MARNU-653744 format. One record per residue (C-alpha): x, z, y; residue number from 0. Coordinates in pm, 1 decimal. Last residue first. Example, Ala and Ser with C-alpha at 12.3 -4.5 7.8 and 13.67 -1.06 7.14 Angstrom:
2
X|Z|Y|seq
1367.0|714.0|-106.0|1
1230.0|780.0|-450.0|0
//
This chain:
653
X|Z|Y|seq
-816.6|-6187.0|-2069.5|652
-701.9|-6540.1|-2018.6|651
-692.3|-6875.6|-2196.1|650
-523.1|-7209.6|-2142.9|649
-446.8|-7313.3|-2497.7|648
-96.1|-7347.2|-2644.7|647
80.3|-7676.8|-2708.4|646
333.5|-7828.4|-2945.7|645
521.5|-8150.3|-2878.4|644
755.0|-8404.1|-3030.7|643
1064.9|-8508.7|-2836.4|642
1357.7|-8472.6|-3055.2|641
1427.6|-8172.7|-2816.6|640
1070.1|-8077.3|-2879.8|639
846.9|-8049.2|-2579.2|638
607.1|-7755.8|-2575.0|637
328.2|-7791.2|-2325.7|636
159.9|-7497.6|-2154.1|635
-175.9|-7405.4|-2007.1|634
-140.6|-7023.4|-2030.1|633
-119.5|-6863.3|-2368.9|632
-359.4|-6670.5|-2585.4|631
-421.2|-6302.5|-2635.4|630
-511.0|-6037.4|-2892.4|629
-260.3|-5752.0|-2897.5|628
51.4|-5681.3|-3099.6|627
248.7|-5358.2|-3106.5|626
622.9|-5339.7|-3165.2|625
687.4|-5107.0|-2875.1|624
920.4|-5358.6|-2714.6|623
767.6|-5305.0|-2368.6|622
730.5|-5682.5|-2336.3|621
403.5|-5705.6|-2525.3|620
390.0|-5909.5|-2843.9|619
129.3|-6181.0|-2821.2|618
-153.1|-6286.1|-3043.8|617
-339.5|-6613.4|-3050.7|616
-697.0|-6686.0|-3155.8|615
-813.6|-7042.5|-3203.8|614
-1160.2|-7168.2|-3116.6|613
-1034.7|-7444.2|-2889.6|612
-799.1|-7583.8|-3151.3|611
-441.3|-7597.9|-3036.9|610
-260.7|-7929.6|-3034.8|609
59.9|-8064.9|-3173.5|608
207.7|-8395.1|-3079.5|607
332.1|-8718.4|-3226.7|606
570.0|-8956.2|-3065.2|605
526.0|-9316.5|-2959.4|604
862.6|-9471.3|-2894.4|603
983.5|-9647.9|-2579.9|602
1286.5|-9423.0|-2549.1|601
1065.1|-9117.3|-2500.7|600
692.1|-9050.9|-2497.7|599
602.5|-8683.3|-2445.9|598
246.9|-8600.5|-2545.6|597
28.1|-8302.4|-2459.0|596
-260.4|-8085.0|-2570.4|595
-444.6|-7811.8|-2385.6|594
-723.9|-7602.6|-2528.3|593
-1052.4|-7592.3|-2342.7|592
-1133.0|-7310.2|-2105.1|591
-1450.0|-7128.4|-2210.2|590
-1319.9|-6796.5|-2333.9|589
-1046.4|-6611.8|-2147.1|588
-740.5|-6441.8|-2287.7|587
-403.8|-6347.9|-2144.7|586
-45.3|-6463.7|-2125.8|585
187.4|-6525.8|-1834.4|584
541.8|-6616.6|-1927.3|583
864.6|-6425.5|-1976.8|582
1182.2|-6618.9|-2039.5|581
1355.7|-6779.0|-2338.1|580
1026.9|-6807.9|-2521.6|579
961.3|-6697.9|-2880.5|578
707.4|-6868.4|-3101.1|577
522.7|-6755.2|-3413.7|576
328.3|-7015.6|-3610.0|575
-19.5|-7043.8|-3759.1|574
-87.3|-7380.7|-3918.8|573
-311.9|-7683.9|-3921.4|572
-199.8|-8018.2|-4059.4|571
-213.8|-8385.1|-3958.8|570
162.1|-8430.6|-3946.8|569
376.0|-8186.2|-4144.0|568
427.9|-7811.4|-4084.9|567
730.7|-7682.8|-4278.0|566
850.3|-7430.0|-4536.0|565
550.4|-7196.6|-4548.0|564
602.0|-6887.8|-4765.1|563
298.8|-6758.0|-4951.0|562
-51.2|-6670.8|-4842.6|561
-182.5|-7019.9|-4776.8|560
-500.1|-7051.0|-4575.3|559
-821.4|-7196.9|-4714.0|558
-977.3|-7517.3|-4583.7|557
-1068.7|-7647.6|-4932.5|556
-854.7|-7959.2|-4979.1|555
-670.4|-7961.5|-4646.4|554
-494.0|-7630.9|-4726.0|553
-429.8|-7449.3|-4400.0|552
-78.9|-7324.3|-4329.1|551
48.7|-6969.2|-4270.5|550
310.2|-6770.1|-4083.6|549
572.7|-7028.2|-3991.9|548
831.7|-6813.0|-3815.6|547
1070.8|-6818.9|-3520.9|546
979.7|-7148.2|-3355.8|545
1190.2|-7168.4|-3040.2|544
1103.3|-7197.0|-2671.0|543
1298.7|-7294.9|-2361.0|542
1134.1|-7240.5|-2021.1|541
974.7|-7477.5|-1768.6|540
733.5|-7355.2|-1500.6|539
555.7|-7609.1|-1279.5|538
232.2|-7603.7|-1479.5|537
342.2|-7419.5|-1793.1|536
610.7|-7634.7|-1955.8|535
773.8|-7501.2|-2273.3|534
1085.6|-7684.9|-2389.5|533
1119.7|-7677.1|-2765.8|532
1379.1|-7585.1|-3026.0|531
1309.4|-7593.1|-3400.4|530
1440.3|-7276.8|-3567.9|529
1162.7|-7262.3|-3825.5|528
1044.6|-7611.2|-3932.4|527
826.4|-7873.8|-3768.3|526
774.8|-8202.2|-3951.7|525
899.0|-8515.6|-3779.2|524
700.4|-8824.5|-3679.6|523
380.0|-8661.0|-3553.3|522
131.5|-8947.8|-3521.7|521
-118.6|-8775.1|-3754.0|520
-164.4|-8504.0|-3490.4|519
-63.8|-8144.0|-3556.0|518
-298.3|-7848.5|-3529.2|517
-193.2|-7509.7|-3401.5|516
-296.6|-7144.7|-3438.0|515
-57.4|-6948.4|-3219.3|514
153.3|-6631.4|-3234.2|513
330.2|-6493.4|-2927.9|512
669.7|-6371.6|-2815.9|511
800.4|-6360.5|-2457.1|510
530.4|-6172.9|-2268.1|509
372.9|-6137.4|-1923.4|508
38.8|-5983.6|-1835.0|507
-239.1|-6093.9|-1607.3|506
-470.8|-5842.8|-1439.4|505
-824.9|-5789.0|-1573.0|504
-793.9|-5410.0|-1601.2|503
-676.1|-5374.8|-1246.1|502
-485.1|-5581.3|-995.6|501
-626.2|-5914.8|-893.0|500
-468.1|-6226.1|-1037.7|499
-186.0|-6471.3|-973.6|498
0.7|-6690.0|-1220.8|497
361.1|-6799.6|-1176.0|496
455.1|-7160.7|-1247.6|495
603.1|-7233.2|-907.7|494
830.2|-6952.0|-778.3|493
794.8|-6609.1|-616.5|492
1112.1|-6397.7|-605.7|491
1108.3|-6346.3|-228.6|490
757.0|-6411.1|-99.0|489
739.0|-6116.4|142.3|488
382.9|-6093.7|266.8|487
254.3|-6248.6|589.7|486
26.1|-6488.6|404.2|485
-125.2|-6835.8|415.1|484
-289.6|-6966.6|97.6|483
-342.4|-7338.6|38.7|482
-618.3|-7407.2|-212.9|481
-713.0|-7641.0|-497.0|480
-1063.9|-7579.5|-637.4|479
-1158.1|-7551.8|-1005.3|478
-1283.4|-7194.4|-988.5|477
-1389.4|-7088.7|-640.6|476
-1246.6|-7048.1|-292.9|475
-1358.7|-6807.7|-21.9|474
-1358.5|-6758.5|355.3|473
-1269.4|-7117.2|439.3|472
-1017.3|-7276.9|675.8|471
-1013.6|-7654.2|716.2|470
-983.9|-7997.4|560.7|469
-1277.0|-7950.0|323.4|468
-1102.8|-8105.4|23.5|467
-770.8|-7962.3|141.9|466
-910.5|-7606.7|121.7|465
-732.8|-7357.1|346.3|464
-743.5|-6983.2|277.1|463
-599.2|-6732.9|525.1|462
-435.0|-6390.3|514.9|461
-424.5|-6340.5|139.6|460
-196.5|-6041.9|75.8|459
68.7|-6128.6|-183.6|458
219.6|-5895.0|-443.8|457
521.1|-6013.0|-644.6|456
590.8|-5913.4|-1007.4|455
780.5|-6236.7|-1097.8|454
599.6|-6265.2|-1434.2|453
345.9|-6247.8|-1285.1|452
176.1|-6270.9|-946.5|451
-37.8|-5988.7|-807.9|450
-285.2|-6100.0|-544.3|449
-422.7|-5885.0|-261.7|448
-755.8|-6018.7|-140.5|447
-819.6|-6039.5|234.9|446
-981.5|-6383.7|225.6|445
-1160.6|-6418.0|-103.0|444
-1068.4|-6593.5|-428.5|443
-1336.3|-6635.2|-694.2|442
-1308.8|-6656.7|-1072.9|441
-1121.5|-6913.0|-1278.9|440
-846.7|-7173.4|-1245.5|439
-810.3|-7144.2|-870.1|438
-537.1|-7394.8|-793.8|437
-224.9|-7317.2|-596.5|436
-20.1|-7406.5|-291.7|435
131.7|-7097.3|-128.6|434
222.3|-7087.8|239.3|433
472.2|-6858.7|417.7|432
756.0|-7109.4|392.6|431
665.2|-7362.2|126.9|430
581.0|-7238.3|-223.7|429
444.8|-7478.7|-485.6|428
208.8|-7508.3|-783.3|427
92.8|-7151.2|-845.3|426
-182.1|-7120.7|-1105.9|425
-448.6|-6882.7|-979.3|424
-663.8|-6660.5|-1201.4|423
-957.4|-6442.6|-1093.2|422
-1149.8|-6279.8|-1374.8|421
-1442.9|-6484.3|-1512.7|420
-1778.8|-6509.5|-1335.8|419
-1702.0|-6844.5|-1172.9|418
-1569.0|-7013.8|-1485.6|417
-1685.4|-7359.7|-1381.9|416
-1901.9|-7584.9|-1599.4|415
-1765.5|-7932.1|-1663.3|414
-1823.5|-8208.9|-1414.0|413
-2000.4|-8542.1|-1455.4|412
-1869.9|-8847.3|-1262.1|411
-2149.6|-8978.6|-1038.7|410
-1946.7|-8995.5|-716.6|409
-1633.8|-9136.1|-879.4|408
-1844.1|-9410.4|-1038.2|407
-2002.9|-9479.4|-700.6|406
-1658.7|-9512.1|-539.6|405
-1557.4|-9766.7|-804.3|404
-1858.5|-9995.0|-765.9|403
-2164.6|-9958.6|-986.6|402
-2266.3|-10222.8|-1242.1|401
-2398.2|-10574.7|-1180.1|400
-2094.1|-10781.7|-1280.0|399
-2141.0|-11158.8|-1342.5|398
-2133.5|-11244.0|-973.6|397
-1778.7|-11102.4|-946.1|396
-1606.9|-11271.9|-648.6|395
-1912.7|-11362.6|-441.2|394
-2104.0|-11066.5|-579.5|393
-1881.2|-10824.1|-386.5|392
-1987.5|-10471.2|-479.1|391
-1911.9|-10190.7|-239.0|390
-1644.4|-9922.5|-192.2|389
-1380.6|-10052.2|-435.2|388
-1558.1|-10359.3|-571.3|387
-1301.8|-10603.4|-425.6|386
-1043.3|-10439.8|-197.9|385
-815.7|-10744.4|-195.4|384
-497.7|-10561.3|-306.1|383
-670.3|-10307.0|-528.9|382
-879.5|-10572.8|-700.9|381
-1158.7|-10427.9|-909.3|380
-1352.0|-10478.2|-1232.7|379
-1542.8|-10153.8|-1315.1|378
-1592.2|-9967.9|-1641.0|377
-1797.7|-9650.2|-1685.0|376
-1812.9|-9275.6|-1744.4|375
-1615.3|-9295.2|-2068.7|374
-1632.0|-8951.1|-2235.3|373
-1961.5|-9044.9|-2405.4|372
-1776.8|-9314.6|-2598.6|371
-1583.2|-9042.0|-2773.6|370
-1205.2|-9063.0|-2782.0|369
-1094.8|-9068.0|-3145.4|368
-758.0|-9228.7|-3065.2|367
-848.1|-9530.8|-3279.1|366
-1199.5|-9543.5|-3135.6|365
-1067.8|-9535.7|-2781.6|364
-820.1|-9810.6|-2870.0|363
-1099.5|-10028.2|-3010.4|362
-1299.7|-9968.2|-2692.9|361
-998.6|-10069.2|-2485.1|360
-960.4|-10398.1|-2673.3|359
-1324.9|-10488.8|-2612.1|358
-1305.0|-10395.9|-2243.0|357
-996.4|-10616.5|-2201.8|356
-1166.5|-10911.3|-2371.8|355
-1478.1|-10868.5|-2156.1|354
-1267.6|-10878.0|-1837.7|353
-1075.9|-11186.0|-1950.1|352
-1401.0|-11363.0|-2034.4|351
-1552.4|-11268.3|-1697.2|350
-1260.0|-11422.9|-1510.4|349
-1209.3|-11283.6|-1163.5|348
-956.3|-11557.4|-1084.4|347
-703.3|-11405.1|-1332.0|346
-471.3|-11265.2|-1061.1|345
-774.5|-11161.3|-853.2|344
-876.1|-10924.6|-1134.8|343
-573.3|-10714.4|-1046.9|342
-737.2|-10391.9|-1166.2|341
-970.5|-10303.4|-1453.1|340
-1084.0|-9959.0|-1338.5|339
-1178.4|-9725.1|-1627.0|338
-1336.6|-9389.3|-1541.6|337
-1261.7|-9105.9|-1785.3|336
-1452.9|-8779.2|-1828.7|335
-1371.3|-8515.5|-2094.1|334
-1013.2|-8428.0|-2008.1|333
-904.4|-8212.0|-2303.2|332
-534.1|-8221.1|-2229.8|331
-475.4|-8385.8|-2567.7|330
-714.2|-8665.0|-2479.2|329
-566.2|-8729.2|-2135.6|328
-214.1|-8733.6|-2278.0|327
-323.4|-8967.9|-2556.8|326
-474.8|-9198.5|-2296.9|325
-146.9|-9194.1|-2106.4|324
45.8|-9291.0|-2418.3|323
-188.3|-9576.9|-2505.8|322
-181.6|-9719.6|-2154.5|321
196.5|-9681.7|-2121.9|320
297.6|-9857.0|-2444.4|319
102.3|-10116.3|-2641.1|318
-166.4|-10166.9|-2377.2|317
92.2|-10196.2|-2100.6|316
251.5|-10501.0|-2258.6|315
-81.4|-10661.8|-2353.4|314
-225.3|-10603.5|-2005.6|313
80.8|-10751.4|-1836.6|312
69.4|-11062.3|-2057.9|311
-182.4|-11224.3|-1817.9|310
-281.5|-10986.3|-1541.2|309
-567.5|-10740.4|-1607.8|308
-361.7|-10429.9|-1532.6|307
-566.9|-10123.8|-1629.9|306
-620.1|-9816.6|-1408.5|305
-753.2|-9502.9|-1581.6|304
-920.8|-9266.2|-1335.4|303
-927.3|-8918.9|-1489.1|302
-1150.4|-8612.7|-1477.6|301
-1124.8|-8238.1|-1408.2|300
-756.7|-8258.4|-1319.6|299
-498.0|-7981.6|-1276.9|298
-328.2|-8032.4|-1614.8|297
-317.7|-8407.1|-1542.5|296
-85.9|-8356.2|-1247.2|295
172.4|-8171.3|-1456.2|294
135.5|-8437.8|-1725.7|293
207.5|-8718.2|-1479.2|292
516.4|-8536.3|-1359.3|291
633.7|-8508.4|-1719.3|290
571.6|-8881.6|-1764.4|289
837.7|-8953.6|-1503.4|288
1083.5|-9157.2|-1711.6|287
794.6|-9341.5|-1879.2|286
684.7|-9488.8|-1547.7|285
317.6|-9433.1|-1461.4|284
356.9|-9184.9|-1178.6|283
57.7|-8967.8|-1080.2|282
-156.5|-9019.8|-770.2|281
-372.2|-8706.8|-766.2|280
-727.6|-8725.3|-630.9|279
-920.0|-8439.6|-469.0|278
-1278.4|-8556.6|-430.7|277
-1549.7|-8361.8|-252.9|276
-1854.2|-8498.1|-432.7|275
-2219.0|-8592.0|-379.4|274
-2217.1|-8871.1|-119.7|273
-1842.8|-8918.7|-139.4|272
-1572.6|-8717.5|30.0|271
-1198.4|-8765.7|60.5|270
-877.5|-8591.9|-42.0|269
-529.8|-8720.1|-125.1|268
-254.5|-8592.8|-355.2|267
92.3|-8717.2|-442.1|266
278.5|-8699.2|-772.4|265
650.3|-8759.5|-735.4|264
812.7|-9074.5|-875.6|263
579.5|-9362.6|-787.3|262
742.2|-9701.4|-840.6|261
884.7|-9971.7|-609.9|260
1244.6|-9873.5|-672.2|259
1344.0|-9872.8|-305.1|258
1008.6|-9741.6|-185.5|257
1010.1|-9454.4|-433.7|256
1373.3|-9368.1|-352.6|255
1306.8|-9368.5|22.2|254
1017.8|-9124.9|-10.8|253
670.1|-9201.8|125.6|252
487.0|-9344.7|-173.9|251
127.4|-9269.3|-70.4|250
68.6|-9509.0|220.0|249
351.0|-9707.3|64.9|248
108.8|-9832.1|-201.3|247
-106.2|-10004.8|60.7|246
176.3|-10208.8|217.9|245
343.4|-10262.6|-120.1|244
242.7|-10631.7|-137.4|243
475.6|-10701.8|154.5|242
772.3|-10624.3|-69.3|241
1008.1|-10907.6|27.5|240
1276.2|-10657.9|135.3|239
1274.3|-10752.9|505.1|238
895.5|-10768.4|517.8|237
854.5|-10420.4|371.4|236
899.9|-10244.0|706.8|235
656.8|-10483.0|874.8|234
396.8|-10433.9|602.2|233
433.3|-10057.2|621.5|232
372.4|-10068.4|997.6|231
66.9|-10285.1|947.7|230
-75.9|-10040.9|691.3|229
-18.2|-9744.6|919.5|228
-179.3|-9930.4|1211.2|227
-481.9|-10001.0|989.7|226
-555.6|-9630.4|988.8|225
-578.4|-9385.0|701.1|224
-868.9|-9168.5|578.9|223
-1123.5|-9423.9|702.4|222
-1293.8|-9472.1|364.7|221
-1180.2|-9836.4|349.3|220
-822.0|-9728.1|420.1|219
-835.7|-9453.8|155.4|218
-956.1|-9710.1|-101.3|217
-670.1|-9941.8|-5.1|216
-418.7|-9663.4|-71.8|215
-584.4|-9565.6|-400.3|214
-577.2|-9923.1|-531.7|213
-218.4|-9979.4|-417.1|212
-102.6|-9649.8|-567.8|211
-255.8|-9730.8|-908.8|210
-157.5|-10099.2|-918.7|209
-88.6|-10145.3|-1292.8|208
282.8|-10156.8|-1217.8|207
359.5|-9871.4|-1463.4|206
85.9|-9812.8|-1720.0|205
-215.8|-9606.2|-1628.8|204
-337.3|-9269.8|-1508.9|203
-483.4|-9157.6|-1176.3|202
-576.9|-8788.9|-1181.4|201
-910.5|-8670.7|-1046.7|200
-1004.7|-8328.5|-905.4|199
-1371.2|-8256.4|-832.4|198
-1511.5|-8021.4|-570.3|197
-1886.1|-7968.9|-556.4|196
-2122.3|-8130.3|-301.8|195
-2482.4|-8011.6|-340.5|194
-2377.1|-7704.8|-540.2|193
-2172.7|-7566.4|-253.1|192
-1981.7|-7282.1|-413.4|191
-2141.7|-6939.7|-465.5|190
-2134.3|-6609.0|-279.4|189
-2458.1|-6422.7|-347.2|188
-2282.8|-6087.8|-334.5|187
-1909.2|-6154.5|-340.3|186
-1858.0|-6034.5|16.9|185
-2024.2|-5701.2|-62.9|184
-1788.7|-5643.7|-355.0|183
-1491.5|-5751.6|-144.5|182
-1587.7|-5516.6|141.1|181
-1642.6|-5219.0|-87.0|180
-1334.9|-5045.2|41.8|179
-1179.7|-4751.9|-140.4|178
-996.4|-4619.5|157.6|177
-631.1|-4529.4|127.8|176
-574.5|-4178.8|268.8|175
-458.5|-4138.9|625.8|174
-799.7|-4201.7|781.8|173
-950.9|-3958.0|532.8|172
-794.8|-3662.2|712.9|171
-427.9|-3558.5|697.0|170
-364.8|-3617.5|1062.9|169
-644.8|-3518.7|1296.7|168
-890.3|-3772.6|1428.9|167
-970.7|-3775.3|1800.5|166
-1298.6|-3857.7|1973.6|165
-1478.4|-3530.7|1896.4|164
-1855.0|-3554.4|1936.7|163
-2035.7|-3816.8|2140.0|162
-2334.8|-3596.5|2219.8|161
-2114.9|-3299.5|2308.4|160
-1903.7|-3516.9|2536.5|159
-2211.9|-3663.0|2704.3|158
-2353.4|-3315.4|2769.3|157
-2016.8|-3193.5|2899.4|156
-2001.8|-3483.9|3142.0|155
-2353.0|-3413.8|3265.9|154
-2260.2|-3050.5|3323.6|153
-1943.6|-3156.5|3505.1|152
-2145.2|-3384.3|3732.8|151
-2402.3|-3111.5|3808.8|150
-2123.7|-2864.4|3885.5|149
-1963.5|-3115.0|4121.1|148
-2289.9|-3172.4|4306.6|147
-2338.5|-2797.2|4349.4|146
-1983.9|-2761.9|4478.1|145
-2027.5|-3052.8|4717.0|144
-2346.7|-2903.4|4862.3|143
-2173.0|-2569.1|4903.0|142
-1899.2|-2734.6|5100.8|141
-1559.0|-2831.2|4975.0|140
-1258.3|-2789.8|5198.4|139
-1010.8|-2593.7|4990.9|138
-998.3|-2819.1|4692.7|137
-1035.8|-3192.9|4725.6|136
-1246.2|-3335.0|4441.2|135
-1197.1|-3671.6|4272.4|134
-1514.0|-3769.0|4092.4|133
-1518.3|-3781.8|3710.7|132
-1573.2|-4112.5|3527.8|131
-1781.4|-4090.6|3214.6|130
-1622.5|-4262.5|2908.9|129
-1842.4|-4450.8|2663.5|128
-1754.5|-4793.1|2797.4|127
-1383.7|-4722.7|2763.8|126
-1418.9|-4616.1|2401.3|125
-1612.4|-4931.4|2319.0|124
-1334.1|-5138.0|2472.6|123
-1070.5|-4967.1|2255.8|122
-1282.3|-5000.9|1943.8|121
-1323.6|-5373.7|2008.1|120
-950.5|-5409.0|2065.7|119
-878.7|-5230.5|1736.9|118
-1122.3|-5455.3|1546.6|117
-983.8|-5772.8|1700.2|116
-629.0|-5663.0|1622.2|115
-725.6|-5579.8|1261.7|114
-897.4|-5916.1|1217.5|113
-581.4|-6093.8|1326.9|112
-357.3|-5877.2|1108.5|111
-557.4|-5902.1|783.4|110
-479.2|-5585.9|588.0|109
-833.4|-5540.6|449.5|108
-972.2|-5539.6|804.5|107
-1071.8|-5170.3|788.2|106
-738.9|-5079.0|636.2|105
-548.7|-5261.5|907.0|104
-762.5|-5109.2|1184.2|103
-720.1|-4754.3|1053.5|102
-344.3|-4800.5|1031.8|101
-332.4|-4936.9|1387.7|100
-546.4|-4648.8|1518.7|99
-311.5|-4395.7|1356.6|98
-16.1|-4586.8|1497.9|97
-140.8|-4573.6|1853.5|96
-180.5|-4915.6|2012.1|95
22.7|-4977.6|2324.9|94
-176.4|-4960.7|2649.8|93
-383.0|-5265.5|2735.3|92
-286.7|-5534.7|2982.5|91
-106.0|-5752.5|2725.3|90
-400.3|-5747.7|2482.8|89
-366.2|-6056.1|2261.2|88
12.2|-6097.6|2277.5|87
101.1|-5726.9|2277.5|86
-147.0|-5661.5|1996.0|85
9.3|-5938.9|1784.3|84
347.7|-5767.2|1819.4|83
194.1|-5431.5|1724.5|82
23.4|-5586.8|1420.3|81
342.4|-5754.7|1301.2|80
530.9|-5425.3|1332.3|79
253.8|-5249.6|1132.1|78
251.4|-5510.0|851.8|77
562.3|-5413.2|655.7|76
512.1|-5035.7|670.3|75
145.0|-5081.4|591.8|74
216.5|-5282.4|276.4|73
485.8|-5039.8|160.5|72
266.6|-4734.9|232.3|71
-39.5|-4862.4|47.4|70
-58.8|-4566.3|-188.5|69
-36.0|-4330.3|105.8|68
58.1|-3966.2|45.2|67
413.4|-3965.6|-94.5|66
511.1|-4296.6|66.5|65
427.6|-4158.1|411.7|64
194.1|-4259.9|689.2|63
122.1|-4087.6|1022.4|62
460.8|-4152.6|1176.0|61
613.3|-3895.7|1414.6|60
911.5|-3799.2|1196.9|59
1027.6|-4163.5|1189.3|58
1274.8|-4194.9|908.3|57
1567.7|-4426.4|963.9|56
1704.3|-4543.9|632.3|55
2074.7|-4477.2|599.7|54
2301.4|-4778.9|626.1|53
2452.4|-4677.0|959.7|52
2478.5|-4313.1|855.3|51
2665.4|-4409.9|539.2|50
2911.1|-4614.5|745.4|49
2969.8|-4318.6|978.8|48
3023.1|-4083.4|684.9|47
3269.5|-4324.5|528.1|46
3464.7|-4342.1|853.9|45
3459.2|-3959.1|895.9|44
3603.3|-3891.1|548.4|43
3547.3|-3531.6|438.0|42
3725.8|-3407.0|126.8|41
3520.2|-3163.6|-72.1|40
3492.6|-2796.5|19.8|39
3733.1|-2519.8|-94.3|38
3821.6|-2397.7|252.5|37
3572.9|-2510.2|505.2|36
3474.6|-2837.1|668.2|35
3783.0|-3022.4|556.4|34
3915.3|-3326.8|739.3|33
4036.1|-3117.2|1036.1|32
4240.4|-2904.5|797.0|31
4475.0|-3196.7|739.3|30
4584.1|-3205.6|1103.3|29
4647.1|-2826.5|1107.4|28
4869.2|-2853.0|801.3|27
5061.6|-3142.6|953.2|26
5114.7|-2954.6|1280.9|25
5244.0|-2646.6|1100.9|24
5488.7|-2860.9|905.2|23
5631.2|-3003.2|1225.1|22
5694.7|-2663.8|1381.2|21
5444.5|-2478.2|1584.8|20
5598.0|-2214.9|1814.6|19
5528.6|-1845.7|1823.0|18
5703.5|-1624.0|2089.2|17
5925.4|-1322.1|1996.1|16
6232.9|-1519.4|1890.0|15
6222.5|-1730.1|2201.5|14
6217.2|-1420.6|2423.4|13
6524.5|-1270.0|2257.1|12
6712.1|-1597.4|2301.0|11
6624.6|-1603.4|2672.2|10
6733.4|-1244.7|2721.1|9
7072.2|-1320.6|2565.9|8
7106.2|-1637.5|2771.5|7
7054.7|-1446.8|3097.7|6
7289.6|-1162.6|3006.6|5
7564.1|-1408.6|2923.7|4
7523.6|-1569.9|3262.3|3
7510.6|-1237.4|3449.2|2
7832.7|-1117.6|3308.4|1
7862.5|-905.0|3005.1|0
//
């Protein structure tokens, strides 16, 4: 064997002894990296990274937890807002400790601005109470300095002992939700201004009777709008030959309303009289928008009925829009009506024409069974000329010696308010972080936490604005419209929901309920099981169907039938079961009158159903346990597809 053969033989022997990874060994080693240990589940690093990104970050240093604090969700949402507000109001101060922030929020009933003020006040008080220690240099102090230092330290210790411990350990009462009596103390002696109460009016009347023009000119005379606005509207209307709309366009702002010359969406304006804070709703008079008029009328305490005195215009409106709007006001239970006979300038302020119109209206009131006591008064006016709006003008109407229109609004009687009843708010609109609602009963305070159903949304009241006052208030009362500002999450909240305080008096939601109803003689088609309706509760609209006719009253002796009821004709009373397509707010509260409604369609007069005020309704709770409890519905209207109507009273627990 030569040296070359010997070399290759040794090399082959060496290769056999050493271990080399083949391709299969590499694959096995690569797969083992995705397993933690033998027998464990497959480990995907990309999925783990995605799960870590979506995992909720838990702060181990926080002093609140969902297991201990009942208000954890509210605090968790408001703490970042509080810290940001602290940086803006106290930029030179050290950051606020979380325990101090939680204490401040609870003390201020979760109002951020008040919490910042409270925390800053506590911080300043703490600085005032501190005793500054002198800086001592060790190693060169004399006996006099040592004695002075000992005296200073002794004084400091005395102050510290007098003040007590300045820190609060975790787990004490500061962490637990405090049962605050702030709302109870705030309610003591809290009552609305009796010298100038709020009153909501709705303007009703046939289309083209001059409702918007009369209200617009009235606002100009009261100084709520400027003459520059009127002049600008007149210039804009000059090209379309609509100069007479210069006052109406103060309220009709949309392009569609100005193009068609009619009010489509209900608008609202506020002004004050000598004894009233008036909130007036300009409702449409066209038959296509009667639903909008009804929504406005549900919020009203009284009504201003505008009549067109023009030749042939009064007769046309009297047979259609005027009658229908009066029936709406009657069925809604509005007990005070002011009649303004408008456009008297078109008939040269004729006394005979005015007396004829009043005579015909009184006959209509008698036909619709509207009591004479419900009519506050009659007044001849001219919305375009401003005659008798804010003061009497004897030159035009020497034969009239009654009050002017603003005086009638000022002396309009008001129904009693449900101030001592549980709090109820009907939500009308949601815009950004603001809620527009009306307090139907009870009292609303700044700092309250509202629970809206059926959407199940909680809202902390940060600020209350009353449009009748034109500013921020601390409380609102039954019958008053309000604008609520909040920092809460409003996702899921929609018009038609009802707000209340949590507890035994909170609102409930249900789909099925039983109602005692009464039909009007004008009902054109009897109601049978399976009839479909559209239920309107303020701004909420849901389908409804009659599932069962339980019983019907015998007109002869007033007894109730015990057998099967086939139908409910006009002019009858019955108990029916209804089922809604979506949950609605139900409850019970005495004192609110029943609501009635009318839906005119295709120029026909249609009948309606109404609920007697002393009726009792029952609802089936949504937990499907089969139990029934005493309740009655929210202010609702039921529009038949054919378009007759059934209604349920506005009652609460």
